[in-house]
Legacy VTK file of the C-alpha trace (Angstrom):
# vtk DataFile Version 3.0
C-alpha trace
ASCII
DATASET POLYDATA
POINTS 190 float
142.852 74.874 122.177
143.546 76.016 118.643
146.810 77.786 117.955
146.673 81.088 116.123
149.092 83.919 115.501
148.006 87.460 116.396
144.487 86.451 117.269
141.912 89.251 117.272
139.370 86.732 118.618
141.139 86.647 122.000
141.390 89.170 124.779
144.696 91.100 124.746
147.609 89.117 126.232
145.347 86.087 126.618
144.289 82.926 124.805
140.708 83.264 126.079
138.284 83.892 123.244
136.290 87.113 123.471
132.792 86.149 124.485
129.379 87.697 125.024
129.300 87.460 128.834
132.873 88.838 129.042
134.390 85.866 130.867
138.179 86.113 131.105
139.338 82.665 132.224
139.261 79.415 130.292
137.487 77.651 133.153
134.676 80.225 133.293
134.278 80.269 129.526
134.337 76.469 129.231
131.661 76.130 131.904
129.437 78.824 130.371
129.911 77.473 126.844
128.988 73.923 127.910
125.745 75.097 129.524
124.777 77.546 126.763
125.451 75.142 123.903
123.744 72.223 125.662
120.642 74.394 125.925
120.803 75.218 122.214
121.285 71.546 121.316
117.933 70.851 122.988
116.234 73.130 120.469
115.531 72.323 116.832
118.456 73.113 114.568
117.863 75.571 111.730
116.543 74.199 108.484
118.010 75.124 105.159
119.103 74.026 101.726
122.226 72.027 102.662
124.390 74.992 101.787
127.206 77.027 103.295
124.555 79.446 104.579
122.707 76.551 106.259
125.935 75.297 107.858
126.746 78.782 109.136
123.205 79.040 110.562
123.763 75.800 112.506
127.013 77.151 114.002
125.288 80.431 114.845
122.400 78.607 116.507
124.706 76.565 118.738
127.058 79.410 119.757
124.832 82.505 119.574
124.858 82.983 123.357
128.623 82.570 123.626
130.465 84.323 120.802
129.618 87.513 118.904
131.126 85.937 115.765
128.975 82.790 115.885
128.213 81.632 112.351
130.862 83.856 110.756
133.830 82.432 108.887
137.121 82.894 110.701
139.683 85.426 109.544
142.821 83.940 111.129
144.932 80.895 110.379
144.532 78.087 112.903
146.063 74.716 113.627
145.668 71.974 116.187
148.779 69.964 116.937
150.348 69.138 113.573
147.105 69.777 111.674
146.968 73.083 109.800
143.452 73.943 108.676
142.324 75.735 105.527
143.686 79.271 105.282
140.998 81.908 105.844
141.500 83.389 102.396
140.366 80.018 100.919
137.443 79.276 103.262
134.622 80.537 101.047
135.999 78.774 97.962
136.558 75.448 99.733
133.199 75.518 101.502
131.440 76.256 98.228
133.221 73.282 96.621
132.318 70.897 99.461
128.662 71.928 99.508
128.390 71.783 95.703
129.720 68.208 95.897
127.137 67.440 98.587
124.338 68.717 96.337
125.717 66.744 93.372
125.635 63.619 95.531
121.888 64.127 96.053
122.547 65.212 99.650
123.431 61.556 100.368
119.826 60.424 99.832
118.861 57.029 98.393
121.908 55.273 99.781
122.065 52.200 101.944
123.544 52.487 105.446
127.108 51.771 104.343
126.845 54.116 101.371
125.484 56.878 103.543
128.168 56.340 106.213
130.956 56.462 103.609
129.535 59.602 101.962
128.944 61.328 105.299
132.467 60.415 106.452
133.944 62.021 103.333
131.800 65.144 103.750
132.675 65.379 107.452
136.391 64.864 106.762
136.360 67.716 104.251
134.429 70.035 106.592
136.904 69.221 109.336
139.919 69.976 107.119
138.360 73.356 106.382
137.495 74.196 110.022
135.455 77.229 108.974
134.975 78.840 112.380
137.355 80.133 115.031
135.981 77.593 117.512
133.148 75.084 117.789
133.812 73.358 114.477
133.432 69.792 115.736
130.070 70.424 117.350
128.746 72.315 114.328
130.026 69.599 111.973
128.414 66.834 113.995
125.114 68.712 114.340
125.026 69.341 110.595
125.821 65.703 109.767
123.081 64.580 112.173
120.610 66.794 110.252
121.929 65.393 106.993
121.536 61.829 108.267
117.948 62.397 109.380
116.894 63.805 105.989
118.628 60.914 104.216
116.670 58.356 106.235
119.625 57.280 108.389
119.149 59.132 111.690
122.064 59.096 114.111
121.918 58.320 117.824
124.583 60.705 119.083
124.099 59.320 122.592
126.095 56.284 121.452
129.045 58.401 120.326
132.360 57.609 122.036
134.046 61.056 122.015
137.644 59.820 122.259
137.236 57.176 119.566
135.337 59.590 117.332
138.076 62.215 117.716
140.661 59.604 116.772
138.629 58.755 113.654
138.346 62.450 112.775
142.125 62.832 113.057
142.633 59.756 110.857
140.273 61.264 108.261
142.295 64.490 108.299
145.281 62.392 107.247
143.350 60.654 104.461
141.923 57.556 106.164
138.129 57.959 106.232
137.394 54.310 107.010
137.376 54.621 110.836
135.065 57.631 110.574
132.672 55.755 108.277
132.709 52.836 110.731
131.852 55.152 113.641
129.052 56.846 111.707
127.675 53.455 110.682
127.528 52.442 114.361
125.516 55.588 115.194
122.801 54.967 112.586
119.576 53.811 114.222
LINES 1 191
190 0 1 2 3 4 5 6 7 8 9 10 11 12 13 14 15 16 17 18 19 20 21 22 23 24 25 26 27 28 29 30 31 32 33 34 35 36 37 38 39 40 41 42 43 44 45 46 47 48 49 50 51 52 53 54 55 56 57 58 59 60 61 62 63 64 65 66 67 68 69 70 71 72 73 74 75 76 77 78 79 80 81 82 83 84 85 86 87 88 89 90 91 92 93 94 95 96 97 98 99 100 101 102 103 104 105 106 107 108 109 110 111 112 113 114 115 116 117 118 119 120 121 122 123 124 125 126 127 128 129 130 131 132 133 134 135 136 137 138 139 140 141 142 143 144 145 146 147 148 149 150 151 152 153 154 155 156 157 158 159 160 161 162 163 164 165 166 167 168 169 170 171 172 173 174 175 176 177 178 179 180 181 182 183 184 185 186 187 188 189
C-alpha cells in the first residue's frame, strides 16, 4: 500500500481507496479490483499517439470499473517504503518530458532486441519514478510498455513475467540500476 498524508482518495479514518462499488475493506476492494482489471486486460488497450494522454487512457481503461479517478493524475504525495515518487505539482512537467524523450527516440522503433529492451527499461524506470496515478501504476506501466513493444516489433509475452523478480528489477531501476529491468524485458520478448 502506498503511504500518503491527508489522503482525499481514501474513505475517512481509513486507508481503503474510495471506489465505484463502495467497498470499505481492503480484502473486498482487492478481490473486486483483481476481477475488474483482469476483465479489462482481456480487451484491447486504447490506441493513441504514445503521449501522456495515451498513457492516461490506458490507466483509465484498466481501472474504469474500480476508481472514479481512473486515468487522472494524482494530487497527493505518495511513497512506497523508502521510495518517494514525483511530487504531484511536478507530474505534468515530468510526464511531458518523458513522453517527449520517447517520441525523440522514435518510439523505440528500428532497434534490435537488446536496444529495445534497454530503451524500454529506461522509459519504464522513469514512468515508475513518476508514479502518475494514486494506484495502479505498475499495471498501467506494464500495459503501456507491452503496447510500445508490439508497435516496435518486439512483442512481450507477459505470461512469462516473474512478478517478484520483476518488482525487484523495478526497485533497482528506481535507484539507478536499469540493467536488471532490461534483462527481464529482454527475456519477455517473443
